[in-house]
C-alpha positions in Angstrom: 44.1 -51.6 5.4 41.3 -49.1 5.9 40.9 -47.2 9.1 37.7 -49.0 10.3 39.4 -52.4 9.9 42.4 -51.2 11.9 40.2 -49.8 14.6 38.2 -53.0 14.8 41.3 -55.2 15.0 42.9 -53.0 17.6 39.7 -53.0 19.7 39.7 -56.9 19.6 43.3 -57.1 20.5 42.9 -54.5 23.2 40.0 -56.5 24.7 42.1 -59.7 24.5 45.0 -58.0 26.2 42.7 -56.9 29.0 41.4 -60.5 29.4 45.0 -61.7 29.5 45.8 -59.2 32.2 42.9 -60.5 34.2 44.2 -64.1 33.9 47.7 -62.9 34.9 46.3 -61.2 38.1 44.4 -64.4 38.9 47.7 -66.4 38.4 49.6 -64.0 40.7 47.0 -64.4 43.4 47.2 -68.2 43.2 51.0 -68.1 43.3 51.0 -65.7 46.3 48.4 -67.8 48.1 50.5 -71.0 47.4 53.6 -69.2 48.7 51.8 -68.2 51.9 50.6 -71.8 52.4 54.1 -73.1 51.9 55.6 -70.4 54.2 53.1 -71.0 57.0 53.7 -74.8 56.9 57.4 -74.5 56.2 58.6 -77.3 58.4 56.1 -79.9 57.5 55.7 -79.3 53.7 57.4 -81.3 51.0 56.3 -82.2 47.5 56.9 -85.8 46.6 57.3 -86.9 43.0 56.4 -90.2 41.5 58.1 -89.4 38.2 61.3 -87.6 37.1 61.5 -86.0 33.7 64.9 -86.0 31.9 64.5 -84.1 28.6 61.8 -86.1 26.7 62.2 -89.1 28.9 59.9 -89.6 31.9 61.0 -92.1 34.5 58.1 -93.4 36.7 59.3 -94.4 40.2 58.2 -97.3 42.4 56.6 -96.4 45.8 59.8 -97.4 47.5 61.8 -94.7 45.7 59.1 -92.0 45.2 59.7 -90.7 48.8 63.4 -90.1 48.0 62.6 -87.5 45.4 61.2 -84.6 47.4 61.3 -80.9 46.9 61.9 -78.9 50.1 59.7 -76.0 51.1 62.5 -73.4 50.6 63.1 -74.6 47.0 59.4 -74.7 46.3 59.3 -71.0 47.4 62.0 -70.2 44.9 59.9 -72.0 42.2 56.8 -70.0 43.2 58.9 -66.7 43.1 60.1 -67.6 39.6 56.5 -68.1 38.5 55.4 -64.8 40.2 58.1 -62.8 38.4 57.3 -64.4 35.0 53.6 -63.7 35.4 54.3 -60.1 36.5 56.5 -59.5 33.4 53.8 -60.9 31.1 51.1 -58.7 32.9 53.3 -55.6 32.4 53.9 -56.5 28.7 50.1 -56.7 28.2 49.7 -53.3 29.9 52.2 -51.8 27.4 50.4 -53.5 24.5 47.1 -52.0 25.6 48.8 -48.6 25.7 50.0 -49.1 22.1 46.6 -50.4 21.0 44.5 -47.6 22.7 45.3 -44.9 20.1 44.9 -47.4 17.2 41.5 -48.4 18.6 40.6 -44.7 18.5 41.9 -44.4 14.9 45.1 -42.5 15.7 48.0 -45.0 15.3 50.7 -42.3 15.1 50.2 -40.4 18.3 53.4 -39.3 20.1 53.3 -42.0 22.8 53.1 -45.1 20.6 56.8 -45.2 19.5 57.9 -44.7 23.1 55.6 -47.5 24.2 57.0 -49.8 21.5 60.5 -49.1 22.7 59.4 -49.9 26.3 58.0 -53.2 25.0 61.3 -53.9 23.3 63.2 -53.2 26.6 60.7 -55.4 28.5 61.2 -58.2 26.0 65.0 -58.0 26.5 64.8 -57.7 30.3 62.1 -60.4 30.5 64.2 -62.8 28.4 67.3 -62.3 30.5 65.2 -62.8 33.7 63.6 -65.9 32.3 67.0 -67.5 31.5 68.4 -66.6 34.9 65.3 -67.9 36.7 65.2 -71.1 34.6 68.8 -71.8 35.5 68.2 -71.2 39.2 65.1 -73.4 39.2 66.9 -76.2 37.2 69.8 -76.3 39.7 67.4 -76.1 42.7 65.4 -79.1 41.4 68.5 -81.1 40.5 70.1 -80.6 43.9 66.9 -82.0 45.5 66.7 -85.1 43.3 69.0 -88.1 43.9 69.1 -88.8 40.2 72.0 -91.3 40.6 69.6 -93.5 42.5 67.7 -94.0 39.2 70.6 -95.9 37.6 72.2 -99.2 38.4 75.1 -98.9 40.8 78.4 -98.8 39.0 76.9 -97.7 35.6 76.9 -93.9 35.9 80.0 -92.1 37.2 78.4 -88.6 37.5 75.7 -86.4 36.1 76.2 -83.0 34.6 73.4 -80.4 34.1 73.6 -78.6 30.7 71.1 -75.7 30.2 70.0 -74.6 26.8 68.3 -71.2 26.3 66.0 -69.8 23.8 67.5 -66.4 22.7 64.8 -65.5 20.3 63.8 -62.7 22.7 66.9 -60.7 21.5 65.7 -60.9 17.9 62.1 -59.9 18.9 63.4 -57.0 21.0 65.5 -55.8 18.0 62.5 -56.0 15.6 60.4 -54.1 18.1 63.1 -51.5 18.6 63.3 -50.9 14.8 59.5 -50.8 14.6 59.5 -48.0 17.2 61.5 -45.9 14.7 59.0 -46.6 11.9 56.3 -45.4 14.2 58.4 -42.4 15.3 58.7 -41.4 11.6 54.9 -41.9 11.2 54.3 -39.6 14.2 56.5 -36.9 12.6 54.6 -37.2 9.3 51.3 -37.0 11.2 52.4 -33.9 13.0 53.5 -32.2 9.8 50.2 -33.2 8.2 48.2 -31.8 11.2 50.3 -28.5 11.1 49.7 -28.2 7.3 45.9 -28.4 7.8 
């Protein structure tokens, strides 16, 4: 890949990451405003659902039962906090990506800071993945505790319901690859430094 093509690609990705950051900031503002609205009207606020999703199955409720499936304000705040943390992690990841792309955009992919930033991105991927799993678990249990799922089934048919969470752990593999890539860039930085000293 020639230098001009790398610089052009890095410039496009840098711009896309900046736009992504803008969307994340807008998302954070929306979530914070929603949380404020829920908090201000805490006593009177409840979200009523006309359907319940169980895996790939969506159960649509009659008007009689729709009111029984409500999410309380406190649990909606937990859901909004989960969204806010997720959006903030993505925003920070895009910030690190821009820091990695900036020297590439300028034609210097092997500056001293790039390998450190790639390691930071690997750590963020690992921490973000663990946070996502924890927050998904909390949200699932919060939602399940609000829903009277047994009311969906004929009386005497279902004894009890168990929640089983499954997690995507690809973030560990991605973090590992990023961490290894940081060493490749570290080696490139050392070679670039030797080349600069020789000249």
